[in-house]
C-alpha positions as CSV (number, residue, x, y, z in Angstrom):
1,X,0.0,0.0,0.0
2,X,1.5,3.3,-1.0
3,X,1.8,6.3,1.4
4,X,-0.9,8.4,-0.3
5,X,-3.4,5.6,-0.1
6,X,-2.5,5.0,3.6
7,X,-2.9,8.7,4.5
8,X,-6.1,8.9,2.5
9,X,-7.6,6.0,4.5
10,X,-6.6,7.3,7.9
11,X,-7.6,10.9,6.9
12,X,-11.0,9.7,5.8
13,X,-11.6,7.8,9.0
14,X,-10.4,10.5,11.3
15,X,-12.2,13.2,9.3
16,X,-15.5,11.5,10.1
17,X,-14.5,11.2,13.7
18,X,-13.5,14.9,13.8
19,X,-17.0,15.8,12.4
20,X,-18.6,13.9,15.3
21,X,-16.2,15.3,17.9
22,X,-16.7,18.9,16.7
23,X,-20.5,18.7,16.9
24,X,-20.4,16.8,20.2
25,X,-18.2,19.5,21.8
26,X,-19.9,22.5,20.1
27,X,-16.8,23.3,18.1
28,X,-16.5,24.7,14.6
29,X,-15.9,21.7,12.3
30,X,-14.7,23.9,9.5
31,X,-12.1,25.6,11.7
32,X,-10.9,22.1,12.8
33,X,-10.3,21.2,9.2
34,X,-8.3,24.4,8.8
35,X,-6.1,23.2,11.7
36,X,-5.7,19.9,9.9
37,X,-4.8,21.7,6.7
38,X,-2.2,23.8,8.5
39,X,-0.4,20.6,9.7
40,X,-0.6,18.9,6.3
41,X,0.7,22.1,4.5
42,X,3.6,22.8,6.9
43,X,6.9,21.9,5.3
44,X,8.2,20.5,8.5
45,X,6.6,17.2,9.7
46,X,6.4,15.4,13.0
47,X,6.4,17.1,16.3
48,X,8.4,20.1,15.0
49,X,5.8,20.7,12.3
50,X,3.0,20.4,14.9
51,X,4.7,23.0,17.1
52,X,5.4,25.4,14.2
53,X,1.8,25.0,13.0
54,X,0.4,25.6,16.5
55,X,2.5,28.7,17.0
56,X,1.6,30.2,13.6
57,X,-2.1,29.5,14.0
58,X,-2.1,31.1,17.4
59,X,-0.1,34.0,16.1
60,X,-2.6,34.5,13.2
61,X,-5.5,34.5,15.7
62,X,-3.8,37.3,17.7
63,X,-3.1,39.3,14.6
64,X,-6.7,39.0,13.5
65,X,-7.8,40.3,16.9
66,X,-5.5,43.2,16.6
67,X,-7.1,44.1,13.3
68,X,-10.7,43.6,14.7
69,X,-10.1,45.6,17.9
70,X,-7.9,48.2,16.2
71,X,-10.4,48.9,13.5
72,X,-13.1,49.3,16.2
73,X,-11.2,52.2,17.6
74,X,-12.2,54.4,14.6
75,X,-15.2,52.7,13.0
76,X,-16.2,55.9,11.1
77,X,-12.8,56.0,9.3
78,X,-12.6,53.0,7.1
79,X,-9.1,53.9,6.0
80,X,-7.8,53.0,9.5
81,X,-8.9,49.4,8.9
82,X,-7.2,49.2,5.6
83,X,-4.0,50.7,6.8
84,X,-4.0,48.5,9.9
85,X,-4.7,45.4,7.8
86,X,-1.7,46.3,5.6
87,X,0.6,46.8,8.5
88,X,-0.5,43.6,10.2
89,X,-0.2,41.6,7.0
90,X,3.4,42.9,6.7
91,X,4.1,41.9,10.3
92,X,2.5,38.5,9.8
93,X,5.0,37.8,7.0
94,X,8.1,39.3,8.6
95,X,7.7,37.4,11.8
96,X,8.6,34.3,9.8
97,X,12.3,35.1,10.6
98,X,11.6,33.3,13.9
99,X,11.6,29.5,13.5
100,X,8.4,28.9,15.4
101,X,6.6,31.5,13.3
102,X,8.2,30.5,10.0
103,X,5.1,29.0,8.4
104,X,3.4,32.1,6.9
105,X,0.4,30.2,5.6
106,X,-0.4,29.0,9.1
107,X,-0.4,32.5,10.3
108,X,-2.9,33.5,7.6
109,X,-5.0,30.4,8.3
110,X,-5.3,31.3,12.0
111,X,-6.2,34.9,11.1
112,X,-8.8,33.8,8.5
113,X,-10.4,31.4,11.0
114,X,-10.7,34.1,13.5
115,X,-12.3,36.5,11.1
116,X,-14.7,33.8,9.9
117,X,-15.5,33.0,13.5
118,X,-16.4,36.7,14.0
119,X,-13.5,37.2,16.5
120,X,-14.8,34.6,18.9
121,X,-11.4,33.3,19.9
122,X,-12.8,31.2,22.7
123,X,-14.5,29.0,20.1
124,X,-11.9,29.3,17.3
125,X,-8.9,28.4,19.5
126,X,-10.1,24.9,20.6
127,X,-11.5,24.2,17.2
128,X,-8.2,25.0,15.5
129,X,-6.2,23.2,18.2
130,X,-8.1,20.0,18.1
131,X,-8.2,20.1,14.3
132,X,-4.4,20.5,14.3
133,X,-4.0,17.5,16.5
134,X,-6.4,15.5,14.3
135,X,-4.2,16.5,11.3
136,X,-1.1,15.3,13.1
137,X,-2.9,12.0,13.8
138,X,-4.2,11.7,10.3
139,X,-0.7,12.0,8.7
140,X,1.1,10.0,11.4
141,X,-1.3,7.1,11.4
142,X,-1.2,7.1,7.6
143,X,2.6,6.9,7.6
144,X,2.5,4.2,10.3
145,X,-0.1,2.2,8.2
146,X,2.1,2.5,5.1
147,X,5.2,1.3,7.0
148,X,3.3,-1.6,8.5
149,X,2.1,-2.6,5.0
150,X,5.6,-2.3,3.6
151,X,7.1,-4.4,6.4
152,X,4.4,-7.0,5.8
153,X,5.2,-7.1,2.1
154,X,8.9,-7.4,2.7
155,X,8.4,-10.2,5.2
156,X,6.1,-12.0,2.7
157,X,8.7,-11.6,-0.1
158,X,11.5,-13.1,2.1
159,X,9.4,-16.2,3.0
160,X,8.6,-17.0,-0.6
């Protein structure tokens, strides 16, 4: 069984479980899938990729809240929101000089989830976090399944 098929199988199973968990806990299932996406898209894998993804998602949430609350300070001047968004977007990119914040798409995913969740970080945060853990589990279990299948095939070939 190749790696892609193995990851597809475990991702399919765990996606269904995530949907149930999200509804059961009152979380945003779509935000959880954004957390999964962040892990899968991060160039680093394993625990390091999980940590970098978590830091960038959280950072993006904070930046979104800066934009939301900063824009609210001058609601009658729309230009303030636009300028603030530009400055924050620059900072979201430049922070990637730091290793734990080096995955720029994760930062934007966290910000977008916060905007889509209407700034309700108390709901977005656990949704993204559990989704991120599910993404880690999806890929790790898929890689494990592929290696087990590969070992089984190698053992079968040796005994023939």
